[in-house]
C-alpha positions as CSV (number, residue, x, y, z in Angstrom):
1,X,-29.6,0.1,1.0
2,X,-28.1,0.7,3.7
3,X,-25.1,3.1,4.6
4,X,-21.2,1.7,6.0
5,X,-19.0,4.1,6.2
6,X,-16.3,1.9,6.2
7,X,-16.9,1.1,2.8
8,X,-17.9,4.8,2.1
9,X,-13.8,5.2,3.5
10,X,-12.9,2.9,1.1
11,X,-14.5,4.1,-1.7
12,X,-13.1,7.7,-1.1
13,X,-9.5,6.2,-1.2
14,X,-9.7,4.8,-4.3
15,X,-11.2,7.7,-6.1
16,X,-8.9,10.3,-4.6
17,X,-5.4,7.8,-5.2
18,X,-7.0,8.0,-9.2
19,X,-7.3,11.5,-9.4
20,X,-3.9,12.1,-7.2
21,X,-2.3,9.5,-9.0
22,X,-3.4,7.5,-12.2
23,X,-5.0,4.4,-12.3
24,X,-1.8,2.7,-11.8
25,X,-1.5,2.1,-8.4
26,X,-4.2,0.8,-7.2
27,X,-3.5,-1.4,-9.6
28,X,-0.8,-2.5,-8.4
29,X,-1.9,-1.8,-4.9
30,X,-4.4,-4.5,-5.8
31,X,-2.6,-6.9,-7.7
32,X,0.1,-7.0,-4.5
33,X,-3.3,-7.7,-2.3
34,X,-4.6,-10.6,-4.2
35,X,-1.4,-11.7,-5.0
36,X,-1.2,-11.5,-0.6
37,X,-4.5,-13.2,-0.2
38,X,-3.3,-17.1,-2.4
39,X,-0.9,-16.5,-0.5
40,X,-2.1,-17.3,2.6
41,X,-4.7,-19.3,0.3
42,X,-2.1,-21.5,-0.1
43,X,-0.9,-22.4,3.0
44,X,-4.1,-22.4,4.9
45,X,-5.4,-25.9,2.0
46,X,-2.4,-27.1,2.0
47,X,-0.7,-27.2,6.1
48,X,-2.5,-30.0,6.4
49,X,-1.0,-32.2,4.4
50,X,2.3,-31.3,6.0
51,X,0.0,-33.4,8.8
52,X,1.5,-36.8,9.7
53,X,-1.6,-39.4,10.9
54,X,0.0,-42.7,12.6
């Protein structure tokens, strides 16, 4: 398996967040990012319906 520094940094950051504050804050961050992702995806998919074809 290849080593990816960004992935290692992300896992270390998540592990330190869980150690310091428990799993609650990490889950809140994940939920907020999921909701933002859903909103951006819906906007991207639905923006095409707004155009009027003459």
